[in-house]
C-alpha positions, -999 to +999 in steps of 0.1 A: +212-474+198+190-448+182+215-430+160+186-411+143+186-388+174+220-375+163+205-366+129+176-348+145+197-329+170+226-318+149+220-282+137+234-286+102+231-313+075+269-314+073+297-321+098+335-319+096+356-349+105+370-330+134+335-325+150+325-362+147+337-369+183+315-341+197+285-351+176+286-387+187+295-382+223+329-398+218+318-428+198+338-418+168+373-405+168+384-383+139+417-402+135+399-435+133+376-422+106+406-408+087+422-443+088+390-460+078+385-435+049+420-443+037+411-480+037+379-474+018+358-484+049+348-450+062+317-428+058+304-425+023+302-392+005+331-374+021+339-340+005+368-317+010+361-281+015+393-261+018+414-281+042+384-298+059+369-332+053+331-329+054+303-355+056+266-354+054+251-361+088+227-386+073+256-406+059+273-406+093+241-420+109+238-446+081+274-456+086+269-460+124+238-481+119+256-503+094+285-509+118+261-517+146+243-542+125+276-558+114+287-561+150+254-577+159+258-603+132+294-609+143+284-614+180+247-625+180+247-638+216+263-607+231+243-588+256+228-555+243+216-527+265+178-528+266+174-565+259+166-594+281+188-625+282+172-659+279+201-676+296 
């Protein structure tokens, strides 16, 4: 996936945790991120502003790319959209 498109299209350099679902087309759920943050496996650089948890959009994109790469390493033979199978 080209997560950089998200970075280019989002109108602000920051995003609240609650808006992550909208930003990613449903790929990320805010409760999932809250759980991952509590485990130390969430998006880097979170900041609290008032009662809101805020991330830099660039950090969100980096986190998505890292998770995609980790998944690819975990399942190297799995079909990916846009690739041709040799089997």
